[in-house]
C-alpha positions as CSV (number, residue, x, y, z in Angstrom):
1,M,108.5,79.5,90.8
2,A,111.1,82.0,89.6
3,R,114.6,81.7,91.1
4,L,116.5,84.6,92.1
5,T,119.8,83.5,93.0
6,E,122.7,80.9,93.0
7,I,125.2,82.7,95.7
8,E,126.0,80.3,98.9
9,F,124.5,82.2,102.2
10,G,125.8,79.5,104.5
11,E,123.6,79.9,107.5
12,M,121.9,82.7,106.6
13,R,118.3,82.3,104.8
14,P,118.0,84.1,101.6
15,I,115.2,84.6,99.3
16,D,115.1,81.6,96.8
17,G,112.4,82.6,94.7
18,Y,108.5,83.4,94.4
19,G,105.2,83.0,93.1
20,P,101.8,83.1,93.1
21,G,100.9,83.9,96.5
22,F,104.4,82.6,98.1
23,F,107.6,83.2,98.9
24,R,110.5,80.9,99.1
25,V,113.2,81.3,101.7
26,G,116.1,79.3,102.7
27,G,114.2,76.2,101.2
28,E,111.0,76.7,102.5
29,R,107.9,78.0,101.2
30,I,105.9,80.2,103.2
31,D,102.3,81.4,101.4
32,G,101.6,84.5,101.8
33,A,103.1,87.6,103.2
34,V,106.7,87.5,104.8
35,I,109.1,89.0,107.0
36,V,112.7,87.8,106.6
37,T,115.6,88.2,108.5
38,P,119.3,87.2,108.0
39,T,118.5,84.1,110.3
40,S,114.6,83.9,110.6
41,V,111.6,84.0,108.0
42,K,107.8,84.1,109.1
43,G,104.4,85.6,108.0
44,W,103.2,89.1,108.1
45,D,99.7,90.0,108.4
46,G,100.6,93.3,106.3
47,Y,100.5,97.3,106.4
48,E,98.3,97.0,109.8
49,A,101.1,94.8,111.6
50,T,103.7,97.3,112.6
51,A,105.1,95.4,116.1
52,P,107.0,92.6,114.7
53,L,108.9,95.2,112.5
54,L,109.2,97.6,114.8
55,A,110.8,95.0,116.9
56,L,113.8,94.8,114.5
57,R,114.7,98.6,115.0
58,D,118.0,97.4,117.0
59,A,119.0,94.6,114.4
60,I,119.0,96.1,111.2
61,D,119.7,99.2,109.3
62,V,117.6,99.1,106.7
63,L,114.0,97.6,106.2
64,F,112.9,96.8,102.0
65,I,109.2,96.7,101.9
66,G,108.0,94.7,99.2
67,T,104.6,96.1,98.2
68,G,103.7,92.9,95.4
69,K,104.1,93.1,91.9
70,T,104.3,96.5,91.1
71,I,105.6,98.9,93.6
72,T,102.9,101.4,95.3
73,H,103.2,104.0,97.4
74,L,103.6,102.8,101.2
75,P,100.5,103.8,103.7
76,K,101.5,107.3,104.9
77,D,101.0,106.2,108.5
78,F,102.9,102.6,108.2
79,R,105.7,104.5,106.5
80,T,105.0,107.5,109.4
81,C,105.6,104.5,112.5
82,L,108.6,102.5,111.2
83,E,110.8,105.9,110.3
84,A,109.5,107.4,114.1
85,A,111.0,105.0,115.1
86,G,114.0,105.0,113.4
87,L,114.2,101.9,111.0
88,G,115.7,103.1,107.5
89,V,112.6,102.6,105.0
90,E,112.7,101.2,101.2
91,A,109.6,100.5,99.0
92,M,109.9,98.5,96.3
93,D,108.1,96.2,94.5
94,S,108.5,92.6,95.7
95,P,110.6,90.6,92.9
96,A,113.2,94.3,93.2
97,A,112.6,93.4,97.8
98,A,113.6,90.1,97.7
99,R,116.5,90.5,94.4
100,T,118.3,93.8,96.8
101,Y,117.7,92.0,100.0
102,N,119.9,88.9,98.8
103,V,122.2,91.3,97.2
104,L,122.6,92.9,100.5
105,L,122.6,89.7,102.3
106,S,125.7,88.6,100.7
107,E,127.5,91.2,101.6
108,G,126.4,90.9,105.3
109,R,124.4,93.9,105.8
110,R,121.9,94.3,108.6
111,I,119.0,93.7,106.5
112,A,115.3,92.9,106.9
113,A,112.3,92.3,104.1
114,A,108.8,92.5,104.6
115,L,107.2,91.4,101.7
116,L,103.8,91.5,99.8
117,P,102.9,88.2,97.7
118,V,103.1,88.5,94.0
119,D,99.5,87.3,92.6
């Protein structure tokens, strides 16, 4: 398992690490894709599942999309849907998205991450 940080986050839920097909968030292993906010983590069904991301629009300023092991373009309809709702969307590979999420989390920023697993 790759460990991401040694920073203390208090009650917030950092992304502690990841491995083939899973993420560890706030000490909890989650298999598959995940949506992570400072206070919660839940499974995500991928690009088709925009509703749980849209529900975050008033609580966050930016949403990091982790595209898996390598960075890929987001599906046009997916990006358009999120941006039309006013969500700032940043795509990067999942390890980079997890690290960036943790840095901004430690700064108290209003963020979330939707991450596809690294296989």
